[in-house]
C-alpha positions as CSV (number, residue, x, y, z in Angstrom):
1,M,58.3,0.8,64.6
2,S,58.6,4.6,64.5
3,K,56.9,6.6,67.2
4,K,54.2,9.1,66.1
5,I,55.4,12.5,67.4
6,K,52.9,14.5,69.4
7,W,53.2,18.2,68.5
8,G,52.6,21.1,70.7
9,I,51.9,24.4,69.0
10,V,53.1,27.8,70.4
11,G,51.0,30.6,68.9
12,T,47.6,30.6,67.1
13,G,48.4,32.9,64.2
14,W,48.2,32.4,60.5
15,I,51.5,30.4,60.2
16,S,50.5,28.1,63.0
17,D,47.2,27.5,61.4
18,Q,48.9,26.5,58.1
19,F,51.4,24.2,59.8
20,V,48.8,22.4,61.9
21,A,46.4,22.0,58.9
22,D,49.3,20.3,57.1
23,L,50.0,17.8,59.9
24,Q,47.1,15.7,58.5
25,H,49.5,14.7,55.7
26,V,52.3,13.7,58.1
27,T,52.8,10.0,58.7
28,N,55.0,10.3,61.8
29,G,53.3,13.1,63.7
30,E,50.0,14.6,64.9
31,G,48.8,17.8,66.5
32,Y,48.2,17.2,70.2
33,A,48.3,20.5,72.1
34,V,48.3,24.2,71.5
35,G,49.2,27.1,73.8
36,S,48.2,30.8,73.5
37,R,48.4,33.9,75.7
38,N,44.7,33.4,76.4
39,I,42.6,30.2,76.8
40,E,39.9,31.5,74.4
41,S,42.3,31.7,71.4
42,A,43.8,28.3,72.3
43,T,40.4,26.7,72.6
44,E,39.2,28.1,69.4
45,F,42.3,26.9,67.6
46,A,42.1,23.4,69.2
47,T,38.5,23.0,68.2
48,K,39.1,24.0,64.6
49,H,42.0,21.5,64.2
50,H,40.7,18.8,66.5
51,I,43.5,19.1,68.9
52,A,43.2,17.4,72.3
53,Q,44.7,19.9,74.6
54,A,44.4,23.7,74.8
55,Y,46.4,25.9,77.2
56,G,46.1,29.5,78.1
57,S,49.8,30.0,78.4
58,Y,53.0,28.8,76.6
59,E,54.5,27.5,79.9
60,E,51.6,25.2,80.5
61,L,52.0,23.8,77.0
62,V,55.7,23.1,77.2
63,Q,55.3,21.4,80.6
64,D,52.8,18.8,79.1
65,S,54.6,15.5,79.5
66,E,52.8,14.0,76.5
67,V,54.2,16.6,74.1
68,D,57.3,15.4,72.1
69,A,58.1,18.4,69.9
70,I,57.2,22.1,70.0
71,Y,56.5,24.2,67.0
72,I,57.1,27.9,67.5
73,G,54.8,30.1,65.3
74,T,55.0,33.4,67.2
75,P,56.5,36.6,65.7
76,H,60.3,36.5,65.5
77,P,61.1,38.9,68.3
78,F,59.6,36.3,70.7
79,H,61.4,33.3,69.2
80,K,64.3,33.3,71.6
81,E,62.2,33.3,74.8
82,N,59.7,30.8,73.3
83,V,62.4,28.4,72.1
84,L,64.3,28.6,75.4
85,A,61.2,27.8,77.4
86,A,60.6,24.7,75.3
87,L,64.2,23.6,75.5
88,R,64.3,24.1,79.2
89,A,61.3,21.8,79.4
90,G,63.3,19.2,77.5
91,K,61.3,19.4,74.3
92,A,62.5,19.1,70.7
93,V,61.9,22.4,68.9
94,L,61.0,23.5,65.3
95,C,61.1,27.3,65.2
96,E,59.7,29.4,62.4
97,K,62.1,31.5,60.3
98,P,63.8,33.7,60.8
99,F,65.2,31.7,63.7
100,T,65.8,34.7,65.8
101,V,66.3,38.5,65.3
102,N,70.1,38.3,65.3
103,S,72.9,35.8,65.6
104,K,73.6,36.6,69.3
105,E,70.2,35.3,70.2
106,L,70.6,32.2,68.0
107,E,74.0,31.4,69.4
108,E,72.4,31.2,72.9
109,L,69.7,28.8,71.6
110,I,72.1,26.5,69.8
111,S,74.5,26.4,72.8
112,Y,71.6,25.4,75.1
113,A,70.3,22.7,72.7
114,R,73.7,21.2,72.2
115,D,74.7,21.3,75.8
116,H,71.5,19.5,76.8
117,K,71.4,17.2,73.7
118,L,68.0,18.5,72.5
119,F,66.8,18.6,68.9
120,L,66.5,22.1,67.3
121,M,65.7,23.1,63.8
122,E,64.8,26.2,61.8
123,A,61.4,25.8,60.0
124,M,62.8,26.7,56.5
125,W,60.0,24.6,54.9
126,T,61.3,25.4,51.4
127,R,64.3,23.1,51.9
128,F,62.1,20.1,52.2
129,L,59.8,20.6,49.3
130,P,60.0,17.9,46.6
131,P,60.9,20.4,43.8
132,I,63.8,21.8,45.8
133,R,65.0,18.4,46.7
134,Q,65.1,17.6,43.0
135,V,66.9,20.9,42.3
136,R,69.6,19.8,44.8
137,E,69.9,16.5,43.1
138,W,70.3,18.1,39.6
139,I,73.1,20.3,41.0
140,H,74.8,17.4,42.8
141,E,74.7,15.3,39.6
142,G,76.3,18.2,37.7
143,R,73.4,18.6,35.3
144,I,74.0,22.3,34.8
145,G,77.8,22.1,35.2
146,E,79.6,24.4,37.7
147,V,77.2,26.7,39.3
148,K,78.1,30.3,38.9
149,L,75.0,32.5,39.6
150,V,72.0,32.4,41.8
151,K,69.1,34.9,41.4
152,A,66.2,34.8,43.8
153,E,63.7,37.3,45.1
154,F,60.6,37.4,47.3
155,G,58.5,40.5,47.7
156,F,54.9,41.5,48.2
157,R,53.1,44.8,48.8
158,I,51.3,45.3,52.1
159,D,48.9,48.2,52.8
160,W,50.3,51.1,54.7
161,N,50.0,50.3,58.4
162,P,52.7,51.8,60.6
163,E,51.5,49.8,63.6
164,G,51.4,46.5,61.8
165,R,54.0,43.8,62.4
166,L,55.9,44.2,59.1
167,L,56.4,47.9,59.4
168,N,56.9,48.2,63.2
169,P,60.6,48.3,64.4
170,E,59.4,47.3,67.9
171,L,58.2,44.0,66.4
172,G,61.3,43.4,64.2
173,G,59.6,44.6,61.1
174,G,61.1,45.0,57.6
175,A,61.7,43.1,54.5
176,L,65.0,41.3,55.3
177,L,63.9,39.3,58.3
178,D,60.4,38.5,57.0
179,A,60.8,38.1,53.3
180,G,64.6,38.2,52.8
181,I,65.2,35.1,54.8
182,Y,63.9,33.1,51.8
183,P,66.3,34.3,49.1
184,V,69.2,34.5,51.5
185,S,68.6,31.0,52.7
186,F,68.2,29.9,49.1
187,A,71.6,31.3,48.1
188,S,73.1,29.6,51.2
189,M,71.6,26.2,50.0
190,V,73.6,26.5,46.8
191,F,76.8,28.3,47.8
192,G,76.8,28.2,51.6
193,P,76.2,31.0,54.2
194,E,79.7,32.6,54.1
195,P,80.3,34.8,51.0
196,E,83.7,36.5,50.6
197,H,82.1,39.9,49.9
198,V,78.7,41.4,50.6
199,W,77.2,44.5,48.9
200,S,73.6,45.6,49.7
201,T,71.3,48.5,49.6
202,A,67.9,49.1,51.2
203,H,65.1,51.7,51.3
204,I,64.4,52.5,54.9
205,G,60.9,53.8,55.1
206,E,59.1,56.3,57.4
207,T,58.8,53.8,60.3
208,G,62.5,53.0,60.3
209,V,62.5,49.5,58.8
210,D,63.7,48.3,55.4
211,E,60.8,48.2,52.9
212,T,62.8,46.9,50.0
213,F,66.4,45.7,49.6
214,S,68.9,44.4,47.0
215,I,71.9,42.2,47.9
216,M,74.9,40.9,45.9
217,L,77.0,38.2,47.4
218,D,80.4,37.2,46.0
219,Y,81.5,33.7,46.8
220,G,84.8,33.8,44.9
221,K,85.8,31.9,41.7
222,G,83.1,33.8,39.7
223,R,80.2,32.6,41.9
224,T,77.7,35.3,42.8
225,A,74.2,35.6,44.2
226,M,71.8,38.5,43.4
227,L,68.9,38.7,45.8
228,N,65.9,41.1,46.3
229,G,63.2,41.4,48.9
230,A,60.3,43.7,49.7
231,V,57.2,44.2,51.8
232,R,56.0,47.3,49.9
233,L,56.7,46.0,46.4
234,G,55.4,43.0,44.5
235,L,58.2,40.9,43.0
236,T,58.2,37.8,40.7
237,N,59.2,35.5,43.6
238,E,61.2,33.4,41.1
239,A,64.6,31.8,41.5
240,Y,67.2,30.9,38.9
241,I,70.4,28.8,39.3
242,H,72.8,29.2,36.4
243,G,75.7,26.9,35.7
244,T,78.3,26.4,32.9
245,K,76.0,23.9,31.1
246,G,72.6,25.3,31.7
247,Y,70.2,26.6,34.3
248,I,67.3,25.7,36.6
249,H,64.2,27.8,36.9
250,I,61.9,27.6,40.0
251,P,58.7,29.7,39.8
252,S,57.5,30.9,43.3
253,F,60.5,29.2,44.7
254,L,59.6,29.5,48.4
255,N,56.5,27.3,48.1
256,S,57.6,25.7,44.8
257,T,55.4,23.1,43.1
258,S,57.7,22.8,39.9
259,A,61.2,23.2,38.7
260,T,62.6,23.2,35.1
261,L,66.1,22.0,34.1
262,V,67.5,23.6,30.9
263,V,70.7,22.1,29.5
264,D,72.5,23.5,26.4
265,G,69.5,25.7,25.7
266,E,67.0,22.9,25.6
267,E,64.5,21.9,28.3
268,A,65.8,18.6,29.7
269,Q,63.4,17.9,32.5
270,N,60.4,19.5,34.2
271,F,59.6,18.4,37.7
272,Q,56.0,18.8,38.8
273,D,54.9,18.2,42.4
274,D,51.3,17.1,42.7
275,R,51.3,17.1,46.5
276,F,48.0,17.5,48.4
277,S,49.6,19.4,51.3
278,T,50.5,23.1,51.3
279,G,54.1,21.9,51.9
280,Y,54.7,22.4,55.7
281,A,54.2,18.6,56.1
282,F,57.6,17.8,54.8
283,E,59.5,19.8,57.5
284,A,57.3,18.2,60.2
285,E,58.1,14.7,58.7
286,E,61.8,15.5,58.8
287,V,61.6,16.4,62.5
288,G,59.8,13.1,63.2
289,R,62.4,11.2,61.2
290,C,65.3,12.8,63.1
291,L,63.7,12.2,66.5
292,N,63.0,8.6,65.7
293,E,66.6,8.1,64.6
294,G,68.0,9.9,67.6
295,L,69.4,12.8,65.6
296,L,69.8,16.3,67.3
297,E,69.6,18.3,64.0
298,S,68.8,17.9,60.4
299,S,71.5,17.8,57.7
300,T,69.2,19.5,55.3
301,I,69.4,22.7,57.3
302,S,72.0,22.4,60.1
303,L,72.2,24.7,63.1
304,D,75.6,25.9,61.8
305,E,74.1,26.9,58.5
306,S,71.2,28.6,60.2
307,L,73.7,30.5,62.4
308,G,75.7,31.5,59.3
309,I,72.6,32.8,57.6
310,M,71.7,34.9,60.7
311,K,75.3,36.3,60.9
312,L,75.0,37.2,57.2
313,M,71.7,39.0,57.8
314,D,73.3,40.8,60.7
315,Q,76.1,42.0,58.4
316,I,73.6,43.2,55.8
317,R,71.6,45.1,58.3
318,S,74.8,46.7,59.7
319,Q,75.5,48.0,56.2
320,W,72.2,49.9,56.4
321,G,72.7,51.1,59.9
322,L,69.5,49.3,60.9
323,R,69.1,48.2,64.5
324,Y,65.9,47.4,66.3
325,P,65.0,49.3,69.5
326,F,65.2,46.1,71.6
327,E,68.7,45.1,70.4
């Protein structure tokens, strides 16, 4: 019989709130403990989500012997130290995307996890959504023929707040790491994380971070990806995958609830997801499955792929001359 995974939550912000709320839909896991930088925040979060243990520090949380897996929901400049603390305590870790700020940080985390035979995974929840799983099956079955073009974008317009996380270089702000991880990871899902050529452009705003960007990736043999992202511009947030026989359309692809298959100009299938959860439950379910089966990573988004994606984003930022003050 599969063990029910006891989750410890690092951070009490919006994304942690969403993740824990979705744990009610997970069959092999439950929220057990939460850690914050102050006990008041942790207690409030624990009360809201009916979590048994609240800690006023992350270190206390990761040292709880009852916790099986740690979810990291802090801002990405803190991911490396938070993940390392959890790994050093011997815990399995699911870390929010982007995994880290750069590939050097991620290499250190992967090396530690593999050396100590600990589970580690990037929380790219999109990969585990039912419509995206269906999309991958359509591609694998050859329904749209040979895939030649991916188009994906994710962008939203935030209010002007130079001190806010998304526009603050000290907090790893900018469109690429926060929004761009979605279209870049989506292209990697289809073509892999290592294109032959990379072209990109970005608008670097007054605070010194990228507010909008456009990327074109060439994978050879006529295969390309065209990606856009923004934090000061609202985009359609759609994705298309075009092949020699047809195409797939995914509205709001990052949290998709539907996908349409078009073959030879005719709609061949429309997949509708009537899930009750927001969608974070599926990645949590995958972690539970992997732990119960003794796996150290998920084949749906491997550590090697996550590292390849981070290296690609490093390359893109280098084209813009964008480095964060703490790098």
